C-alpha positions in Angstrom: 0.0 0.0 0.0 2.8 2.4 0.6 6.0 2.9 -1.5 8.9 0.7 -0.7 11.6 3.4 -0.8 14.5 4.7 1.3 13.8 6.7 4.5 13.5 10.5 3.8 16.8 12.3 3.9 17.3 14.8 6.6 14.5 13.6 8.9 15.1 14.7 12.5 13.8 11.3 13.6 17.0 9.8 12.1 19.4 12.1 13.8 21.0 10.3 16.7 22.5 13.5 18.0 19.8 16.1 17.2 16.5 14.5 18.1 17.1 14.9 21.8 15.1 11.8 22.8 17.6 9.0 22.4 14.9 6.7 21.0 16.5 5.1 18.1 20.1 4.0 18.9 20.7 0.3 18.5 22.6 -1.4 21.3 24.6 -4.6 20.7 22.7 -7.8 19.8 21.6 -9.8 21.6 21.3 -8.3 25.1 18.5 -10.1 27.0 18.7 -13.5 25.3 22.4 -14.2 24.5 21.9 -17.8 23.8 18.9 -17.4 21.5 20.9 -15.8 18.7 24.5 -16.8 19.4 25.2 -17.1 15.7 23.7 -13.7 14.9 26.1 -11.3 16.8 26.7 -7.9 15.3 29.7 -7.8 13.1 32.5 -5.5 14.3 32.4 -3.9 10.9 28.7 -3.3 10.9 27.8 0.4 10.5 25.4 0.5 13.4 27.7 -0.8 16.1 27.2 1.2 19.2 29.9 3.6 20.3 31.3 2.6 23.7 30.7 6.1 25.1 27.1 6.3 23.9 24.6 5.9 26.7 21.4 4.2 25.6 18.5 2.9 27.6 18.1 -0.8 28.3 14.8 -0.9 26.6 12.7 1.6 24.6 9.2 2.1 26.0 7.1 0.2 23.5 4.9 1.9 20.9 1.3 1.3 22.0 -1.8 1.7 19.9 -4.4 3.3 22.2 -7.0 5.1 20.2 -9.6 7.3 21.7 -13.3 6.3 21.9 -15.8 7.7 19.3 -17.8 10.8 20.3 -21.5 11.2 19.8 -22.6 11.7 16.2 -24.0 15.1 15.2 -26.2 15.4 12.1 -24.5 15.4 8.7 -24.3 19.0 7.5 -26.0 20.0 4.3 -24.8 22.3 1.5 -26.3 25.3 3.3 -23.8 25.0 6.2 -20.7 25.3 4.0 -18.7 28.3 2.8 -16.3 27.8 0.0 -16.4 24.1 0.6 -14.9 24.2 4.0 -16.2 25.1 7.5 -14.0 25.7 10.5 -15.8 24.4 13.5 -13.9 26.4 16.1 -11.9 29.6 16.1 -8.8 28.1 17.6 -7.8 26.4 14.3 -6.1 29.5 13.0 -2.5 29.0 11.9 -1.3 30.7 15.1 -3.6 28.7 17.3 -2.4 25.5 15.5 1.2 26.3 16.4 0.2 26.9 20.0 -1.6 23.6 20.1 1.4 21.8 18.8 3.9 23.5 21.1 1.9 23.9 24.2 -0.4 20.9 24.4 0.5 18.0 26.7 0.7 15.7 23.7 3.8 17.5 22.5 5.7 16.5 25.6 5.0 12.8 25.7 8.4 11.9 24.0 9.8 9.0 25.8 6.4 8.1 27.2 5.4 4.5 26.7 2.2 5.7 25.0 1.8 7.1 21.5 -1.9 8.0 21.0 -3.3 7.6 17.5 -6.0 10.2 17.5 -9.0 10.3 15.2 -8.8 12.6 12.2 -10.3 16.0 12.7 -11.5 16.6 9.1 -14.4 14.2 8.8 -17.9 15.9 8.7 -19.5 12.7 10.0 -18.2 12.5 13.6 -19.2 8.9 13.9 -15.8 8.1 12.5 -13.8 11.2 13.2 -13.8 12.1 16.9 -13.3 15.6 18.2 -10.4 17.5 19.7 -12.0 17.2 23.1 -11.6 13.4 22.9 -8.1 13.6 21.5 -6.3 13.0 24.8 -8.5 10.1 25.8 -7.2 6.6 25.5 -8.9 3.2 25.9 -7.8 -0.3 26.3 -8.6 -1.7 22.9 -9.5 -5.2 24.2 -12.1 -3.8 26.7 -13.7 -1.0 24.8 -16.7 -2.1 22.7 -17.0 -1.0 20.0 -13.5 0.5 19.8 -12.6 3.4 17.7 -10.2 1.9 15.1 -8.1 3.1 12.3 -10.3 1.2 9.9 -13.5 0.9 11.8 -16.7 -1.0 11.1 -18.5 2.4 11.3 -21.6 2.3 13.6 -24.5 3.5 11.5 -22.4 3.9 8.4 -25.0 2.2 6.2 -27.6 4.8 7.0 -25.3 7.7 6.4 -23.9 6.2 3.2 -27.4 5.8 1.9 -27.5 9.5 1.4 -25.1 8.9 -1.4 -26.7 5.6 -2.6 -30.1 6.5 -4.1 -29.5 4.6 -7.3 -28.7 1.0 -8.2 -25.0 1.5 -9.0 -24.3 3.4 -5.7 -26.2 0.8 -3.7 -24.1 -1.9 -5.2 -21.0 0.0 -4.2 -22.2 0.3 -0.6 -23.0 -3.4 -0.5 -19.5 -4.3 -1.8 -17.8 -1.9 0.6 -19.7 -3.0 3.7 -19.1 -6.7 2.9 -15.3 -6.3 2.2 -14.1 -3.5 4.4 -11.7 -4.3 7.2 -13.7 -4.9 10.4 -12.8 -4.0 14.0 -11.8 -7.6 14.9 -9.5 -7.8 11.9 -7.5 -4.7 13.0 -7.5 -5.8 16.7 -6.0 -9.2 15.6 -3.2 -7.4 13.7 -2.5 -5.0 16.5 -2.3 -7.8 19.1 0.3 -9.6 17.0 2.2 -6.3 16.4 2.2 -5.6 20.1 3.5 -9.1 21.0 6.1 -9.0 18.2 7.4 -5.6 19.3 7.9 -6.9 22.8 9.9 -9.9 21.5 11.9 -7.8 19.0 13.0 -5.5 21.9 14.7 -8.5 23.4 17.2 -8.1 20.5 16.9 -4.5 19.6 15.8 -2.8 22.8 15.3 0.6 21.4 13.5 -0.3 18.2 9.9 0.4 17.5 7.4 -1.5 15.4 4.6 0.3 13.5 1.6 -1.1 11.7 1.3 0.7 8.4 -0.3 0.5 5.0 -4.0 -0.3 4.3 -4.5 -2.1 7.6 -3.9 1.2 9.4 -5.0 3.9 6.9 -8.6 2.7 6.8 -8.5 1.6 3.1 -7.9 -2.2 3.7 -10.2 -5.2 3.1 -10.9 -8.0 5.5 -8.3 -10.1 3.8 -5.6 -7.4 3.5 -2.2 -8.5 4.6 -0.4 -6.4 7.3 2.6 -4.1 6.6 5.0 -3.4 9.4 7.9 -0.9 9.7 10.6 -1.5 12.2 12.4 1.8 13.0 16.0 1.3 14.0 18.7 3.9 13.2 22.5 3.6 13.6 24.7 6.1 15.3 26.3 9.1 13.6 23.4 9.1 11.1 24.6 5.9 9.5 21.8 3.8 8.2 21.9 0.2 9.3 21.9 -2.5 6.7 18.3 -3.8 6.3 19.4 -7.1 4.9 21.5 -7.8 7.9 18.8 -6.8 10.4 16.2 -8.8 8.6 18.5 -11.8 8.5 18.9 -11.6 12.3 15.2 -11.3 12.7 14.5 -14.2 10.4 16.5 -16.5 12.6 14.8 -15.1 15.7 11.3 -15.5 14.3 12.0 -19.1 13.6 12.2 -19.6 17.4 8.9 -17.9 18.1 6.0 -20.3 18.6 3.4 -18.0 17.1 5.1 -17.3 13.8 5.8 -19.5 10.8 7.0 -19.4 7.2 9.5 -16.5 7.4 10.9 -15.6 4.1 13.5 -12.9 3.4 12.7 -11.1 0.1 15.7 -9.2 -1.2 13.8 -6.5 -3.2 14.8 -2.9 -3.7 13.4 -2.4 -0.3 13.9 -5.7 1.4 11.1 -7.3 3.5 10.7 -10.2 5.8 7.5 -12.0 5.1 6.0 -14.3 7.7 2.7 -15.6 9.0 0.9 -15.8 12.3 0.2 -19.4 13.2 -3.4 -20.3 13.5 -4.9 -17.2 11.9 -2.8 -17.5 8.7 -2.4 -13.7 8.8 0.5 -12.6 6.6 2.9 -9.8 7.5 5.5 -7.9 5.5 8.1 -6.3 7.7 10.6 -3.6 6.4 13.3 -1.7 8.1 13.3 2.1 8.3 10.9 2.7 5.4 9.6 5.7 7.4 7.9 7.3 4.4 5.5 4.4 4.7 4.5 5.6 8.2 4.1 9.2 7.0 1.8 8.3 4.1 -0.1 5.8 6.2 -1.4 8.8 8.3 -1.8 11.1 5.3 -4.0 8.5 3.5 -5.8 7.8 6.7 -6.6 11.5 6.9 -8.0 11.4 3.3 -9.9 8.2 4.0 -12.0 9.9 6.7 -12.3 13.3 5.1 -15.5 12.3 3.4 -17.7 9.2 3.8 -17.5 8.4 0.1 -13.7 8.1 -0.1 -13.3 4.7 1.4 -16.1 3.0 -0.6 -15.0 4.3 -4.0 -11.4 3.4 -3.3 -12.3 -0.2 -2.3 -14.5 -0.6 -5.4 -11.7 0.7 -7.7 -9.1 -1.6 -6.2 -11.5 -4.6 -6.6 -12.2 -3.6 -10.1 -8.5 -3.2 -11.0 -7.7 -6.5 -9.4 -10.5 -8.2 -11.3 -9.1 -6.9 -14.6 -5.5 -7.7 -13.9 -4.2 -4.1 -13.7 -3.4 -4.0 -10.0 -0.1 -5.8 -9.6 3.1 -3.7 -9.7 5.2 -6.9 -9.7 3.6 -7.6 -13.1 4.1 -4.1 -14.5 0.7 -2.7 -13.7 -0.6 -0.4 -11.0 0.1 -0.8 -7.3 -2.7 -0.3 -4.9 -1.0 2.8 -3.6 -0.9 4.2 -7.1 -4.6 3.5 -7.5 -5.4 5.2 -4.2 -3.5 8.4 -5.3 -5.3 8.3 -8.6 -8.7 8.3 -6.9 -7.8 11.0 -4.4 -6.5 13.2 -7.3 -9.7 12.8 -9.2 -11.8 13.7 -6.1 -9.6 16.8 -5.5 -9.9 18.1 -9.1 -13.7 18.2 -9.5 -15.4 21.5 -10.0 -16.7 21.1 -6.5 -14.0 19.0 -4.8 -14.9 16.1 -2.6 -11.6 16.5 -0.7 -9.0 19.2 -0.4 -5.2 19.0 -0.5 -4.4 18.4 3.2 -0.7 19.0 2.6 -1.3 22.4 1.1 -3.9 23.5 3.7 -2.1 22.1 6.7 1.6 21.7 6.0 2.6 21.6 9.6 0.5 18.5 10.2 2.2 16.6 7.4 5.8 17.9 7.4 8.2 15.4 5.9 10.7 16.5 8.6 8.4 15.8 11.5 9.8 13.2 13.9 8.4 9.8 13.3 7.0 9.4 16.8 5.0 12.6 16.2 3.5 11.6 12.9 0.3 10.0 14.4 -0.3 13.3 16.3 -0.3 15.6 13.3 -3.7 14.9 11.7 -5.7 15.6 14.9 -5.2 19.4 14.5 -7.1 19.4 11.2 -10.7 20.8 11.5 -13.6 19.1 9.7 -13.9 19.4 5.9 -17.4 19.8 4.5 -17.7 19.4 0.7 -20.4 21.1 -1.3 -20.2 18.2 -3.7 -23.1 15.9 -3.0 -22.6 13.5 -5.9 -23.6 9.9 -5.4 -21.1 7.1 -5.2 -22.1 5.8 -8.6 -21.7 9.2 -10.3 -18.2 9.5 -8.7 -17.2 6.1 -10.0 -18.4 7.0 -13.5 -16.6 10.3 -13.3 -13.4 8.6 -12.2 -13.3 6.2 -15.1 -14.3 9.0 -17.6 -11.6 11.3 -16.2 -8.8 8.9 -16.9 -10.4 7.7 -20.2 -10.9 11.1 -21.8 -9.7 14.1 -19.7 -6.3 13.3 -18.1 -3.4 13.6 -20.5 -1.1 10.6 -19.7 1.6 11.9 -22.0 1.7 15.5 -20.6 0.6 15.4 -17.0 1.7 14.3 -13.5 -0.9 13.3 -10.9 -0.2 15.2 -7.7 -2.3 14.7 -4.6 0.1 17.1 -2.8 -0.9 20.0 -5.1 -4.5 18.7 -5.8 -3.9 19.2 -9.5 -2.3 17.8 -12.5 1.3 19.1 -12.9 2.9 19.5 -16.3 5.2 16.6 -17.1 8.8 17.8 -17.3 11.9 16.3 -18.8 13.4 15.5 -15.4 14.7 11.9 -14.9 11.7 11.1 -12.7 9.1 11.7 -15.4 11.0 11.4 -18.6 9.9 8.4 -20.8 7.5 7.2 -18.2 4.0 6.0 -19.3 2.2 6.9 -16.1 3.4 9.6 -13.7 2.0 9.7 -10.1 3.8 11.8 -7.6 4.6 10.3 -4.1 3.3 13.0 -1.7 6.4 13.1 0.5 9.4 11.9 -1.6 7.9 13.3 -4.9 9.2 10.4 -7.0 7.1 8.3 -9.4 5.1 5.6 -7.6 3.8 4.3 -11.0 7.2 3.5 -12.4 6.4 -0.2 -12.4 4.4 0.5 -15.6 7.4 0.4 -18.0 6.0 -1.6 -20.9 3.8 0.0 -23.6 1.6 -3.1 -23.8 0.8 -2.9 -20.1 0.2 0.8 -20.4 -2.2 0.3 -23.3 -4.1 -2.4 -21.4 -4.5 0.0 -18.4 -5.8 2.8 -20.7 -8.1 0.5 -22.5 -9.6 -0.7 -19.2 -10.4 2.8 -18.2 -11.9 3.7 -21.5 -14.3 1.5 -23.6 -14.0 -1.7 -21.6 -15.2 -0.1 -18.3 -16.1 3.5 -18.6 -18.2 3.0 -21.7 -19.9 -0.1 -20.5 -20.7 1.2 -17.0 -22.0 4.5 -18.5 -24.4 2.6 -20.6 -25.6 0.0 -18.1 -25.3 1.7 -14.7 -24.8 -1.7 -13.2 -21.6 -2.6 -11.2 -21.9 -6.2 -12.3 -21.1 -5.1 -15.9 -17.5 -4.4 -14.9 -17.1 -6.3 -11.6 -19.0 -9.4 -10.4 -20.3 -8.1 -7.1 -21.5 -11.3 -5.5 -18.5 -13.4 -6.6 -16.1 -10.7 -5.3 -17.9 -10.7 -1.9 -17.8 -14.5 -1.8 -14.1 -14.6 -2.7 -13.4 -12.1 0.1 -15.4 -14.2 2.6 -13.6 -17.5 1.6 -10.2 -16.0 2.3 -10.9 -14.9 5.8 
C-alpha cells in the first residue's frame, strides 16, 4: 500500500544527536537472550555498532496503539452549512492557534512516554468516524472498549449515512460491496495484538527499536483479507543507516524460534522485506526496516480516508475492479494499490466542486516530511472538519473517475499530484522522462507508477479505463457489468 523506498533524507527522527530523545540508537545484539541468537552477533564492521561512550536505555518504551473512543454523532451538514467548501468548527484552528496547540499541548511533551496515542482525524464531517479535539487526549484499552474506535472501523450506523449517497442501483451496489469487504474492527484488533506481541519480542534483541503497523491495515483503506505491513524503526549512530538485509536476517533466525510465527521468508527486493505468517490465523505480515515514508503516508492517506464518507467505498471498489481486470499488480508491470489510491484521491480533488482538499497544502505543519516519526500520528488531529459542497452519489463519482482517466487526463503530458491537488505539467526530469504513467509520491515526490514500464501494459490499463469499463458502465449503470459483485464478496469471505 505504501511505497517501498528509502527513508526520507534529513529527517530529525533519524538524527542520533539532534533529536534529543535517544529513542533510536541500536545497542549490541543480543542483550537479553544471548543464547537465542548466538550465531547472529553484530559484526564489528557493521555500520550501526554502538559507540562505547554512547549511553542508551536498556529498553525503549514500546509503541502502543491506544485510540480514543468515538464521540456522539452530530447530524451530517448539508450544503447550506458550508462556505467555499470548508467550514472551520472552532476559532482556535487559525495558523497561530495551531502552532500553540502543537507546542503547548501535553501531547507534544510525551516523547519517551510508553504511550503514543493515535487520535482520530479531525476533518471528517461525520463525527461517527472522526472524533473531536475534546476526545483527542483520551485513550482506551482496545481489548475492553466495545465497540472500539479503530483506524479502519466498522462504522456504527455507516450504512444509514452512506445511503445519502446511494439513491441509485450502482451506488447501492458499491455500498453493498464496501460493507461486505471493508476491514472490520476484529481484523484490526488481531493485527494490532500480533504487532504488540512481536514488538515486545523484538525488543529483546533491539531494545530501542519500535514497530509500526502501516499500509492499508492502518490507513482505513484495507479489506478484511488485507495483509499487514510493518515498519521496524532502527537507526544507527552518527546518522549511518543500518543494513536492512543484515537486520532482517537476524530477525528471520529469531522469528523461527517464536512459537506463534511461521514461514518466514527474506525477500531481497529494492526495499527488502521479511514475510511471515501468524500461526493459527494465517495472517501474513511484510516487515521492512526504516521505510519511514510508509509511516508518513499511512497517516496522510488515513486523513483522506476519513475526510469524506465516500472516499473509502470508492477506493475499495476501484481496487477490486482493477484486481479483477489484472491491472493491480506492480510486480507484473501494472498499477500498485498505492498508485490507484492516489489516482482516486487526485480525481476527487480536481472536480469543479472538490470532494476533498489538499491536506498537505492546507495544513503543511500537520504533514511535514521533517516531522519526527514518533509525532506523525499526532499531526492529523489538529485538522478541522472538511465539508464538501459536492453531493454526488457514489455511482456518479465512480463513473466520473473512469471517464476522467479515459478522456480528460493527459497521460503523456501530466503528472498526478495529490500534494498539489492538481495535474502538474510533465517535465523532462529523470523522474518523469519516458514514463508512461506519472503519479507523484506525496512526500518523496518520486514516481510511484514507475512499475508500468512496458507499452503493452500501459495500453491495457488505458483500454480498461476507456471503452472496456467507462463506456460499459456509463451505458448499463450496473456494477456487475465491470465487476461481479457477489463473486467478489464470496471470494473475500472465503479467504478470511
